[in-house]
N, C-alpha and C positions, 0 to 999 in steps of 0.2 A: 601391301598395296595401299595407295593413298586414295582417300575419298573426300568428297565435299560434304557440306552439311546435310543432315537428313532432310527428307522432304516434309516430314511431320515432326512434331516436337517429341512425342513419346513413342519409343520403339519397344518398350517393355511389354506392352499388352499384346496378346495374340491377335493376329489379323482375323477379323470377322468376315464372313462371306458377304458379297453384295446382295442386295434384295433380289427376290425372284423376278420382279418386273425388269430390273436392270440387267440381270444375266440373260433373260429371254431376249431382250432387245439386242444385247451384244451378240448372242448366237445368230439371231436373224440378220443383223447387219454384216457380221463376218461371213456368214454363209452366202448371202446374196452378192456382196462385194467380191468375195473370194471366187465364187463360181463365175462371175462375169469377167474377172481379171484373167483367170486361167483359161477361160473359153477362148480368148484371143490367141493364146499359145497353142492349145490343143487343136483348134480348127485348122491351123496351118498344117499340122501333121496329118489330119484326116484328108486334106486337099492336096497332099504332096504330089500325087500323080499329075493333077491338073496344073498346079503351080510349076512343076518341072517343065512342062511343055510351053508355058507362057513366058517364063522368066529365065529359065536355064536350059535352053534347047541344046541338044547335042545329037550327033549322028546316031549314037547308040542310046536306046531308051533306058537301059540299065544305068549307063553313065550319067544320064540326065537326072534320073531318080536319086542316085547316090549323091550327086551334087546338092540336090534339094534337101535331102535328109541331113547332109552335112551342114547345110545352112540352118536347118532346124537345131542342130547341135551348137552352132556358133552362138546362138542366144544364151546358152548356158555358160559360155566363156565369160560373159559380162556379169553373171550372177555373183561370183565372189566379190567383184568390185562393188556392186550394189549392196551386197551384204555388209561389207565393211562400212560403207558410208551411211546407208539407211538403218543398219542395225545399231550403230553408235548413236544415230539421231533419235532412234526409238528409246534408247536408254536415257538420253539426255533430255529430250523434249516431249516424250510421251508416245505411247503406242499408237493412239488414234491419229496424231499428226503425221507419223511415218506412214501409216496406212493410207491416209488421204493423198499424200505426196506420191506414193507408189502407184496408186490408181490413176492419178492425173498423167504421170509419165507413160503408163501403159496405154492410155487412150491416145496419146500423141503418136505412139508407134503404130497403133491400129489404124489411125487416120492415114498415115503414110502408105500402108499396104492397101487400104480400101480404094485410094485414088491413084495408085501408082500406074503409069503407062506400062505396057508390056514390052518385051524385047523387040518385037516386030515394029513397035512404034518409035522407040528412042534408043534402041541398041543396048550397049553395055551400061548405060545409066539406069536401066530398069532393074537388073539384079543388084546394082549398087544401092538403089533406094530400098529394096527389100531387105538387104543385109543391114543397112542403117536402122531401119525400123525394128528388125529383130534384135539388134544390139541394144536399142533403147528399151525394148520390152524386157530383155534379159536383165538389164540394170534395175528396172522397176521390180521385177519378180524376185531379185536378190534380197530385198528387204521385206517382201510380203510375208513369207512363211514365218520368219522370226517375230515380226510385230504382231501378226494375227494370232499365232500360237501363244505368245506370251500373254496377250490380252485375254484369251480364252482360259489359259491355265491359271491365271491369277484371279478369276472370278470367285472360286470357292475351292480352296486347297483340299477339302475333304472329298470333293467330287471332281477332282482334276481330270481323271480319266474320261469321264463323260463329257465335260465341257470342252476339253482340248481335242477330243475326237472329232469335233465338228470341222476341224481344219481339213481332215481327209474326207469326211462325209460330204462336205460342200464341194470337194473336187469331183465327187460322184455326180453332182448336179451338172458340172461342166461336161463330164463324159457323156451322159445321156442327152444333154442339150446339143452338144456338138454332133453326136451320132445321129440325133433326130434331124439336124440340118443335112447331114450327109445322106440319110435315107430320102429325105424330101427332095433334095436337089437332084439326086440320081433317078428318082421315080417320076418327077414332074417335068424335068427339063431334058431336052435332047442333048447329046454330047456337044453339039455345036453351040447351043445356048449356054451350056455350062462353061465352055471355054471362052465364049464371047463376053458374058456379063454375069452369069449365075453365080460364079465362084465368089463374087464381091459381096453378095447378100449377107452372109454371116458376119462379115467384118463391119458392115454398116449397122447390123443389128446390135453389135457391141457398142458402137458409137451412140446409138439412140438410147440404150439403157444405162450407159456409163454415168451420165449426170446424176441419175437416181442413186447410184452407188456412192458417188462423191458426197451427196447430201447426207445420206445415212451415216457414213463414217465420220462426218464432222460433228455429229451429235451423240457420240458415244461417251461413256464414262470409263475412266481408267480403272484397272483392277486394284483390289485392296493391297496386295503385296507390293505393287509398284509404288503406290502412294506412301507406303510406310518405309520403303527401303532407302538406305543412304545412297546418294548419287555417287557413282564411280567416276573418278576424274579421267582415267584412261581405260575405257572399256575394251578397246581393240587390243591394246598391249596386254591387259589382264587376261583376255580370252585366249590370245595366241601364245602367250608365254607362261603366265602363272597357272592358267587352267588348260594347258595344252592337252593333258591326258583326258580331261573331260570332253574337250572339243573333239579329239580323235575318236573317243568312244561314241559320241553322238553322231559323228560322221559315219562311223561304221554301222550304226543302227539303221541309218537311212538308206544304205546301199541296196538291200533287198527290196525295200519299199519302192524305191525309185525305179529299179530295174523292172519289177513286175508292172508298175504303173505305165511305163513307156513301152514295155513289150505289149501290153494291152492296147496302147495307142497304135502300135505297129500292126496289130492284127487285121484291120481292114485291108491294108496294103498286102499283107501276107496272104489273106484269104482270096483276094482278087488275082494277084500275080502268081502265087505258088499253088493255090488249090483250084483256081479257075471258077470260083463262086461268083454269083452276081454281086455287084457293089452294094445294092440295096440290102441284100441278105447279110453281107459282111458288116454293114453298119448296124443292122438290127441286133447282131450278136454283141457288138460293143455297147449299144444302147442298154441292153439287158445287164451287161457288166457294170455300167454306171448306176443302174437302179439298185443292184445288189450292194454296191459300195455305199450308196446313200442310206439304204435301209439298215445294213448290218453293222457298219463301223461304230455308230453310237452304242449299239448293244454290247459289242466287245469292249469298247472303252469303259462302259459302266461296269462290265464284268471285272475289268482290271482294278477298279476301285475296291472290289471285294476280295479278289484272290491274288492280286499283284500284277505288275506289268510283265515281269520276266517270264513267269510260267505260261501266260497266254501267248506271248510273242514267240517263245522258244517252241511251243507245240505247233504253232502255225508254220514256223520255218522248217521244222522237221517233216511235216506233212507235205509241204511244197517240194522239198528235196526228193521225197519218195515218188511223187505223182507227176512231176513236170515232164520227164522224158516220155513216160507212157502216154500222156495226153497229146504231145506233139506227134508221137508215133501213130496214134489213132487218127489225128487230123490228116497226116500225110498219106496214110494207107487207106483211109476211108473218107475222102474229101466230100463232105456233105454238110448241109445246113444243120441237121440234128447233131452231127459230131462236133461242129463248131460251137453250137449252143451248149452242149455238154461240157466241152473243154473250158469255155468261158465261165460257165456256172461254177465249176470246181475251182478255177483260179480266182473267181470273184469272192467266193465264200472264204477260202483260205487266206487270200490277200487281205480281206476285211478284218480277219482275226489278228493279223499282224499290224495293219494300219490303225486299228482301234486304240491300242494303248501307246503307240509310238510317240505321239506328240507329248503326252504326259511324261513318259520315260525320259525323253530328251529334255523337257523343261526341268525335271527334278535333278538333272545333272548340273544345273547352273543356279547360283543365287539370283534373286530378283534384280540386283543392281547391274548385272551383266547378262541377264537372260536374253534380252533382245539381240544383242551382239552375238552371244554364243549360239543361239538357235539359228540366226541368219547365216553365220559363217559356216557352221557345221553342215547345215542343210545345203547351202549353195555350193560348197566345195564338193560334197558327196554327190549331189545331183549333176553338177557340171562334169565331173570325172566319169561317173558311172551311169547316169540316167539320160542326160541330154543326147548323148551319142548312141543310146541303146537301139533306136530304130536303124541308124546307120550301121552299127556293129552287127545287128541281126541280119540285115541285108548283105553285108560284106561276108559274114560267116557262111551264109548259104552259098554265095558265089565262090568263096575260097575253098570250102570243103566239098561242095557238090551235094551236100545233104540238107534237106529241108527241115530236118530236126535240129539243126545247129543252134537256133535261138534258145532251146531248152538248156543247153550247156551253160550259156551265159547266166540264165536264171539260177542254175545250180551253183555257179560261182558266187553269186550274190548271197545265197543261203549260207554258204560256208563262212564268208566274211562276217555276215551279220550275227551268226552264232558266236563267233569270237568276240564281237563287240558286246553282245548280251552278257557274256561272262565278265568283261571289263566293267560294264555299267553296274553290275551287282557289287563289284569292288568299291564303287563310288557311292554306294548306299541306295541305289534304285532297287526296289523290292519287286 
Protein backbone atom coordinates (compact mmCIF):
# COMPACT_ATOMS: atom_id res chain seq x y z
CA UNK A 1 0.00 0.00 0.00
CA UNK A 2 1.34 3.44 -0.84
CA UNK A 3 1.44 6.26 1.65
CA UNK A 4 2.28 9.93 1.63
CA UNK A 5 4.63 11.62 4.07
CA UNK A 6 4.02 11.15 7.78
CA UNK A 7 2.11 13.90 9.50
CA UNK A 8 4.91 14.27 12.05
CA UNK A 9 8.61 13.85 11.69
CA UNK A 10 9.27 11.17 14.30
CA UNK A 11 7.16 8.02 14.35
CA UNK A 12 9.52 5.96 16.46
CA UNK A 13 8.32 7.24 19.81
CA UNK A 14 5.19 5.71 21.33
CA UNK A 15 2.10 7.86 21.17
CA UNK A 16 1.36 9.62 24.44
CA UNK A 17 -2.21 10.13 25.52
CA UNK A 18 -3.72 13.58 25.24
CA UNK A 19 -4.11 15.70 28.37
CA UNK A 20 -7.01 15.05 30.71
CA UNK A 21 -8.53 18.44 29.91
CA UNK A 22 -8.29 17.76 26.19
CA UNK A 23 -9.86 14.30 26.38
CA UNK A 24 -12.71 15.54 28.58
CA UNK A 25 -13.39 18.28 26.05
CA UNK A 26 -13.45 15.73 23.24
CA UNK A 27 -15.84 13.43 25.14
CA UNK A 28 -18.16 16.35 25.86
CA UNK A 29 -18.05 17.66 22.32
CA UNK A 30 -18.59 14.26 20.71
CA UNK A 31 -21.37 13.33 23.14
CA UNK A 32 -23.32 16.56 22.65
CA UNK A 33 -22.82 16.73 18.92
CA UNK A 34 -23.43 13.02 18.39
CA UNK A 35 -26.59 13.06 20.51
CA UNK A 36 -27.99 16.03 18.63
CA UNK A 37 -27.12 14.57 15.24
CA UNK A 38 -28.65 11.16 15.92
CA UNK A 39 -31.66 12.82 17.55
CA UNK A 40 -32.77 14.00 14.12
CA UNK A 41 -32.80 10.41 12.86
CA UNK A 42 -34.32 8.74 15.92
CA UNK A 43 -37.19 11.20 16.35
CA UNK A 44 -38.36 10.32 12.85
CA UNK A 45 -38.71 6.71 13.91
CA UNK A 46 -40.55 7.65 17.11
CA UNK A 47 -43.02 9.78 15.12
CA UNK A 48 -43.48 7.15 12.41
CA UNK A 49 -47.23 6.75 12.99
CA UNK A 50 -47.86 10.50 12.80
CA UNK A 51 -45.59 11.04 9.80
CA UNK A 52 -47.23 8.15 7.95
CA UNK A 53 -50.61 9.91 8.15
CA UNK A 54 -49.27 13.29 7.03
CA UNK A 55 -46.82 12.39 4.26
CA UNK A 56 -47.55 8.81 3.18
CA UNK A 57 -51.33 8.38 3.42
CA UNK A 58 -52.79 5.09 2.23
CA UNK A 59 -56.17 3.40 2.47
CA UNK A 60 -54.68 0.81 4.82
CA UNK A 61 -52.98 2.10 7.98
CA UNK A 62 -50.55 -0.84 8.02
CA UNK A 63 -49.44 -0.11 4.45
CA UNK A 64 -48.99 3.56 5.32
CA UNK A 65 -46.84 2.70 8.33
CA UNK A 66 -44.75 0.20 6.36
CA UNK A 67 -44.05 2.87 3.72
CA UNK A 68 -42.96 5.29 6.43
CA UNK A 69 -40.70 2.74 8.10
CA UNK A 70 -39.32 1.89 4.66
CA UNK A 71 -38.49 5.55 4.20
CA UNK A 72 -36.73 5.42 7.56
CA UNK A 73 -34.62 2.65 6.08
CA UNK A 74 -33.95 4.60 2.87
CA UNK A 75 -31.77 6.92 4.95
CA UNK A 76 -29.41 4.03 5.51
CA UNK A 77 -29.00 3.41 1.78
CA UNK A 78 -27.05 6.66 1.61
CA UNK A 79 -24.86 5.80 4.58
CA UNK A 80 -22.37 3.69 2.59
CA UNK A 81 -21.97 6.57 0.11
CA UNK A 82 -21.40 9.04 2.93
CA UNK A 83 -19.00 6.63 4.63
CA UNK A 84 -16.79 6.41 1.55
CA UNK A 85 -16.69 10.17 1.01
CA UNK A 86 -16.60 11.45 4.58
CA UNK A 87 -14.51 8.55 5.91
CA UNK A 88 -11.77 9.23 3.37
CA UNK A 89 -12.09 12.95 4.13
CA UNK A 90 -11.57 12.23 7.84
CA UNK A 91 -8.38 10.27 7.13
CA UNK A 92 -7.06 12.98 4.83
CA UNK A 93 -8.19 16.24 6.45
CA UNK A 94 -8.80 15.26 10.05
CA UNK A 95 -11.57 13.86 12.23
CA UNK A 96 -12.89 17.20 13.48
CA UNK A 97 -13.28 18.61 9.94
CA UNK A 98 -15.31 15.57 8.90
CA UNK A 99 -17.44 15.80 12.04
CA UNK A 100 -18.21 19.47 11.43
CA UNK A 101 -19.19 18.80 7.83
CA UNK A 102 -21.44 15.87 8.72
CA UNK A 103 -23.31 17.94 11.31
CA UNK A 104 -23.85 20.81 8.87
CA UNK A 105 -25.33 18.40 6.31
CA UNK A 106 -27.53 16.80 8.97
CA UNK A 107 -28.96 20.19 9.93
CA UNK A 108 -29.84 20.90 6.29
CA UNK A 109 -31.86 17.68 6.16
CA UNK A 110 -33.55 18.50 9.44
CA UNK A 111 -34.57 21.93 8.16
CA UNK A 112 -36.23 20.34 5.13
CA UNK A 113 -38.36 18.06 7.33
CA UNK A 114 -39.20 20.78 9.84
CA UNK A 115 -40.70 23.09 7.20
CA UNK A 116 -42.00 20.52 4.70
CA UNK A 117 -45.67 20.95 3.67
CA UNK A 118 -47.81 17.83 4.09
CA UNK A 119 -49.34 15.57 1.44
CA UNK A 120 -52.67 17.35 1.85
CA UNK A 121 -51.02 20.66 0.98
CA UNK A 122 -48.73 19.87 -1.99
CA UNK A 123 -49.46 16.25 -2.88
CA UNK A 124 -46.61 13.99 -4.00
CA UNK A 125 -44.04 16.75 -3.54
CA UNK A 126 -44.43 16.29 0.23
CA UNK A 127 -43.12 12.71 0.47
CA UNK A 128 -40.49 13.67 -2.12
CA UNK A 129 -39.14 16.40 0.16
CA UNK A 130 -39.09 14.04 3.14
CA UNK A 131 -37.23 11.38 1.18
CA UNK A 132 -34.69 13.97 -0.05
CA UNK A 133 -34.14 15.15 3.52
CA UNK A 134 -33.70 11.59 4.75
CA UNK A 135 -31.17 10.82 2.02
CA UNK A 136 -29.16 13.92 2.97
CA UNK A 137 -29.25 12.90 6.63
CA UNK A 138 -28.16 9.39 5.70
CA UNK A 139 -25.17 10.72 3.76
CA UNK A 140 -24.16 12.86 6.75
CA UNK A 141 -24.57 9.99 9.22
CA UNK A 142 -22.40 7.79 7.01
CA UNK A 143 -19.28 9.62 8.10
CA UNK A 144 -20.36 10.43 11.64
CA UNK A 145 -19.62 7.10 13.33
CA UNK A 146 -16.18 6.61 11.82
CA UNK A 147 -14.94 10.15 12.45
CA UNK A 148 -16.33 10.38 15.99
CA UNK A 149 -15.19 6.91 17.01
CA UNK A 150 -11.70 7.38 15.57
CA UNK A 151 -11.31 10.67 17.42
CA UNK A 152 -12.42 9.11 20.71
CA UNK A 153 -10.36 5.96 20.26
CA UNK A 154 -7.19 7.92 19.55
CA UNK A 155 -7.28 10.02 22.72
CA UNK A 156 -5.59 7.44 24.97
CA UNK A 157 -4.78 3.98 23.56
CA UNK A 158 -4.45 2.59 27.10
CA UNK A 159 -8.07 3.51 27.90
CA UNK A 160 -9.49 3.09 24.41
CA UNK A 161 -12.47 1.08 25.64
CA UNK A 162 -13.64 3.80 28.01
CA UNK A 163 -13.13 6.75 25.66
CA UNK A 164 -14.58 5.14 22.54
CA UNK A 165 -17.56 3.81 24.50
CA UNK A 166 -18.95 7.35 24.55
CA UNK A 167 -19.89 6.86 20.91
CA UNK A 168 -22.74 4.56 21.98
CA UNK A 169 -23.27 6.16 25.37
CA UNK A 170 -24.04 9.47 23.69
CA UNK A 171 -26.61 7.70 21.54
CA UNK A 172 -28.33 6.92 24.84
CA UNK A 173 -28.75 10.67 25.27
CA UNK A 174 -30.47 10.65 21.89
CA UNK A 175 -32.80 7.84 22.93
CA UNK A 176 -34.05 9.36 26.16
CA UNK A 177 -34.16 12.87 24.68
CA UNK A 178 -36.26 11.71 21.74
CA UNK A 179 -38.40 9.51 24.00
CA UNK A 180 -38.89 12.50 26.32
CA UNK A 181 -40.25 14.47 23.39
CA UNK A 182 -42.48 11.53 22.51
CA UNK A 183 -43.89 11.39 26.05
CA UNK A 184 -44.36 15.14 26.23
CA UNK A 185 -46.03 15.51 22.86
CA UNK A 186 -48.46 12.67 23.52
CA UNK A 187 -49.23 13.84 27.08
CA UNK A 188 -49.58 17.58 26.47
CA UNK A 189 -51.09 17.75 23.01
CA UNK A 190 -54.31 16.42 21.60
CA UNK A 191 -54.07 14.05 18.61
CA UNK A 192 -55.31 16.90 16.41
CA UNK A 193 -52.62 19.28 17.67
CA UNK A 194 -49.93 16.64 17.21
CA UNK A 195 -50.99 16.06 13.60
CA UNK A 196 -51.37 19.77 12.88
CA UNK A 197 -48.12 21.24 14.22
CA UNK A 198 -46.85 19.41 17.32
CA UNK A 199 -44.80 16.85 15.39
CA UNK A 200 -42.56 19.65 14.05
CA UNK A 201 -41.37 20.75 17.52
CA UNK A 202 -38.58 18.15 17.94
CA UNK A 203 -37.13 18.98 14.54
CA UNK A 204 -37.05 22.70 15.31
CA UNK A 205 -35.40 21.83 18.63
CA UNK A 206 -32.57 20.19 16.73
CA UNK A 207 -32.22 23.26 14.53
CA UNK A 208 -31.95 25.55 17.55
CA UNK A 209 -29.27 23.48 19.28
CA UNK A 210 -27.36 22.51 16.13
CA UNK A 211 -25.21 25.67 15.85
CA UNK A 212 -23.83 24.99 19.34
CA UNK A 213 -22.74 21.54 18.19
CA UNK A 214 -21.05 23.02 15.14
CA UNK A 215 -19.12 25.50 17.28
CA UNK A 216 -17.97 22.83 19.73
CA UNK A 217 -16.74 20.50 17.01
CA UNK A 218 -14.72 23.19 15.26
CA UNK A 219 -12.62 23.64 18.42
CA UNK A 220 -11.49 20.05 18.98
CA UNK A 221 -7.97 18.64 18.99
CA UNK A 222 -7.05 15.63 16.87
CA UNK A 223 -6.05 12.39 18.62
CA UNK A 224 -2.40 11.49 19.16
CA UNK A 225 -2.44 8.43 16.90
CA UNK A 226 -3.86 10.38 13.95
CA UNK A 227 -1.26 13.13 14.33
CA UNK A 228 1.57 10.61 14.27
CA UNK A 229 0.24 8.30 11.55
CA UNK A 230 1.46 8.27 7.97
CA UNK A 231 -1.20 9.53 5.59
CA UNK A 232 -2.68 6.83 3.39
CA UNK A 233 -2.86 7.82 -0.29
CA UNK A 234 -5.83 5.58 -1.15
CA UNK A 235 -7.74 4.88 2.08
CA UNK A 236 -10.91 3.67 0.32
CA UNK A 237 -9.09 1.13 -1.86
CA UNK A 238 -6.95 -0.01 1.07
CA UNK A 239 -10.01 -0.52 3.26
CA UNK A 240 -12.10 -2.34 0.66
CA UNK A 241 -9.34 -4.43 -0.92
CA UNK A 242 -6.21 -4.80 1.22
CA UNK A 243 -8.13 -4.75 4.52
CA UNK A 244 -11.34 -6.40 3.35
CA UNK A 245 -11.13 -9.15 5.99
CA UNK A 246 -10.87 -6.59 8.76
CA UNK A 247 -13.69 -4.57 7.24
CA UNK A 248 -15.97 -7.60 7.07
CA UNK A 249 -15.12 -8.51 10.67
CA UNK A 250 -15.96 -4.98 11.84
CA UNK A 251 -19.20 -5.04 9.86
CA UNK A 252 -20.10 -8.35 11.47
CA UNK A 253 -19.50 -6.94 14.94
CA UNK A 254 -21.93 -4.09 14.38
CA UNK A 255 -24.82 -6.30 13.23
CA UNK A 256 -26.10 -7.26 16.67
CA UNK A 257 -25.49 -3.74 18.01
CA UNK A 258 -27.54 -2.12 15.28
CA UNK A 259 -30.37 -4.66 15.29
CA UNK A 260 -30.85 -4.27 19.04
CA UNK A 261 -30.62 -0.47 18.81
CA UNK A 262 -33.28 -0.18 16.12
CA UNK A 263 -35.45 -2.87 17.64
CA UNK A 264 -35.47 -0.63 20.70
CA UNK A 265 -36.45 2.26 18.42
CA UNK A 266 -39.31 0.14 17.09
CA UNK A 267 -40.61 -0.65 20.58
CA UNK A 268 -42.90 2.42 20.98
CA UNK A 269 -44.65 1.50 17.73
CA UNK A 270 -44.74 -2.18 18.79
CA UNK A 271 -46.13 -1.32 22.25
CA UNK A 272 -48.90 0.88 20.82
CA UNK A 273 -49.96 -1.14 17.77
CA UNK A 274 -49.33 -4.70 18.95
CA UNK A 275 -49.73 -4.50 22.74
CA UNK A 276 -52.33 -1.75 22.94
CA UNK A 277 -50.39 0.30 25.50
CA UNK A 278 -50.76 4.09 25.81
CA UNK A 279 -48.20 6.01 23.70
CA UNK A 280 -46.92 7.96 26.71
CA UNK A 281 -46.12 4.71 28.57
CA UNK A 282 -44.45 3.22 25.50
CA UNK A 283 -42.16 6.23 25.26
CA UNK A 284 -41.48 6.06 29.00
CA UNK A 285 -40.05 2.57 28.50
CA UNK A 286 -37.78 3.75 25.72
CA UNK A 287 -36.73 6.74 27.83
CA UNK A 288 -35.57 4.30 30.51
CA UNK A 289 -33.77 2.26 27.83
CA UNK A 290 -31.80 5.37 26.86
CA UNK A 291 -30.94 6.17 30.48
CA UNK A 292 -29.52 2.67 30.95
CA UNK A 293 -27.49 2.99 27.77
CA UNK A 294 -26.00 6.33 28.78
CA UNK A 295 -25.17 5.15 32.32
CA UNK A 296 -23.87 1.62 31.65
CA UNK A 297 -22.05 1.72 28.30
CA UNK A 298 -18.99 3.60 29.68
CA UNK A 299 -18.78 1.14 32.58
CA UNK A 300 -18.64 -1.84 30.23
CA UNK A 301 -16.22 0.03 27.97
CA UNK A 302 -13.92 0.60 30.92
CA UNK A 303 -14.28 -3.07 31.91
CA UNK A 304 -13.05 -4.08 28.46
CA UNK A 305 -9.83 -2.13 29.06
CA UNK A 306 -9.12 -4.55 31.91
CA UNK A 307 -10.50 -7.91 30.76
CA UNK A 308 -10.60 -7.50 26.98
CA UNK A 309 -13.19 -6.62 24.33
CA UNK A 310 -14.01 -10.13 23.15
CA UNK A 311 -14.96 -11.71 26.53
CA UNK A 312 -17.38 -8.89 27.44
CA UNK A 313 -19.05 -8.79 24.02
CA UNK A 314 -19.30 -12.57 23.67
CA UNK A 315 -20.93 -12.94 27.11
CA UNK A 316 -23.44 -10.20 26.28
CA UNK A 317 -24.30 -11.79 22.93
CA UNK A 318 -24.88 -15.22 24.49
CA UNK A 319 -27.14 -13.78 27.21
CA UNK A 320 -29.12 -11.89 24.55
CA UNK A 321 -29.56 -15.11 22.56
CA UNK A 322 -30.98 -16.92 25.58
CA UNK A 323 -33.34 -14.21 26.81
CA UNK A 324 -34.75 -12.43 23.75
CA UNK A 325 -37.53 -14.88 22.84
CA UNK A 326 -38.78 -15.26 26.45
CA UNK A 327 -38.85 -11.46 26.78
CA UNK A 328 -41.04 -11.02 23.71
CA UNK A 329 -43.20 -13.95 24.85
CA UNK A 330 -43.72 -12.15 28.15
CA UNK A 331 -44.67 -8.93 26.40
CA UNK A 332 -47.12 -10.56 24.01
CA UNK A 333 -48.84 -12.72 26.61
CA UNK A 334 -48.80 -10.16 29.43
CA UNK A 335 -49.07 -6.78 27.69
CA UNK A 336 -48.59 -4.27 30.47
CA UNK A 337 -46.37 -1.37 31.43
CA UNK A 338 -44.46 -3.42 34.07
CA UNK A 339 -43.75 -6.16 31.50
CA UNK A 340 -42.56 -3.56 28.99
CA UNK A 341 -40.27 -1.95 31.57
CA UNK A 342 -38.86 -5.34 32.60
CA UNK A 343 -38.16 -6.33 29.00
CA UNK A 344 -36.52 -3.00 28.13
CA UNK A 345 -34.44 -3.08 31.33
CA UNK A 346 -33.09 -6.53 30.52
CA UNK A 347 -32.41 -5.56 26.90
CA UNK A 348 -30.82 -2.28 27.98
CA UNK A 349 -28.36 -3.88 30.41
CA UNK A 350 -27.28 -6.66 28.06
CA UNK A 351 -27.12 -4.39 25.02
CA UNK A 352 -24.98 -1.92 26.97
CA UNK A 353 -22.53 -4.71 27.76
CA UNK A 354 -22.16 -5.35 24.02
CA UNK A 355 -22.11 -1.66 23.04
CA UNK A 356 -19.49 -0.72 25.65
CA UNK A 357 -16.44 -2.40 24.04
CA UNK A 358 -17.58 -2.49 20.41
CA UNK A 359 -16.21 0.88 19.27
CA UNK A 360 -12.77 0.03 20.68
CA UNK A 361 -12.86 -3.45 19.14
CA UNK A 362 -13.71 -2.05 15.71
CA UNK A 363 -11.06 0.68 16.05
CA UNK A 364 -8.37 -1.88 16.85
CA UNK A 365 -9.10 -3.71 13.62
CA UNK A 366 -7.70 -0.78 11.61
CA UNK A 367 -4.43 1.21 11.66
CA UNK A 368 -4.76 4.94 12.31
CA UNK A 369 -4.10 5.86 8.67
CA UNK A 370 -7.30 4.13 7.47
CA UNK A 371 -9.27 4.06 10.70
CA UNK A 372 -11.75 6.77 9.71
CA UNK A 373 -12.56 5.08 6.41
CA UNK A 374 -12.58 1.57 7.87
CA UNK A 375 -14.90 2.45 10.72
CA UNK A 376 -17.22 4.49 8.51
CA UNK A 377 -17.49 1.86 5.79
CA UNK A 378 -17.93 -1.17 8.07
CA UNK A 379 -20.45 0.61 10.30
CA UNK A 380 -22.46 2.16 7.48
CA UNK A 381 -22.74 -1.01 5.42
CA UNK A 382 -23.64 -3.08 8.48
CA UNK A 383 -26.25 -0.59 9.66
CA UNK A 384 -27.64 -0.02 6.16
CA UNK A 385 -28.17 -3.72 5.54
CA UNK A 386 -29.23 -4.95 8.97
CA UNK A 387 -30.18 -1.98 11.14
CA UNK A 388 -31.86 0.68 9.07
CA UNK A 389 -34.61 -1.63 7.92
CA UNK A 390 -34.95 -3.35 11.32
CA UNK A 391 -38.21 -1.52 12.21
CA UNK A 392 -39.57 -2.35 8.74
CA UNK A 393 -38.42 -5.98 8.98
CA UNK A 394 -39.94 -6.32 12.47
CA UNK A 395 -43.27 -4.93 11.30
CA UNK A 396 -43.17 -7.13 8.18
CA UNK A 397 -42.27 -10.26 10.15
CA UNK A 398 -45.26 -9.74 12.42
CA UNK A 399 -47.56 -9.33 9.41
CA UNK A 400 -46.03 -12.23 7.45
CA UNK A 401 -45.91 -14.78 10.30
CA UNK A 402 -48.92 -13.64 12.28
CA UNK A 403 -46.75 -13.86 15.40
CA UNK A 404 -46.01 -10.83 17.55
CA UNK A 405 -42.88 -12.56 18.84
CA UNK A 406 -41.29 -12.48 15.36
CA UNK A 407 -38.94 -9.49 16.01
CA UNK A 408 -37.10 -11.64 18.58
CA UNK A 409 -35.98 -14.03 15.85
CA UNK A 410 -34.34 -11.18 13.95
CA UNK A 411 -32.39 -10.25 17.08
CA UNK A 412 -31.35 -13.90 17.44
CA UNK A 413 -30.07 -13.84 13.88
CA UNK A 414 -27.95 -10.81 14.76
CA UNK A 415 -26.47 -12.65 17.73
CA UNK A 416 -25.33 -15.59 15.61
CA UNK A 417 -23.66 -13.39 12.99
CA UNK A 418 -21.94 -11.26 15.60
CA UNK A 419 -20.57 -14.32 17.42
CA UNK A 420 -18.93 -15.41 14.17
CA UNK A 421 -17.52 -11.91 13.72
CA UNK A 422 -16.07 -11.93 17.25
CA UNK A 423 -14.13 -15.06 16.41
CA UNK A 424 -12.81 -13.41 13.25
CA UNK A 425 -11.83 -10.25 15.15
CA UNK A 426 -9.77 -12.30 17.58
CA UNK A 427 -7.87 -13.66 14.58
CA UNK A 428 -6.92 -10.08 13.67
CA UNK A 429 -5.49 -9.41 17.10
CA UNK A 430 -8.44 -7.91 18.98
CA UNK A 431 -8.32 -9.17 22.57
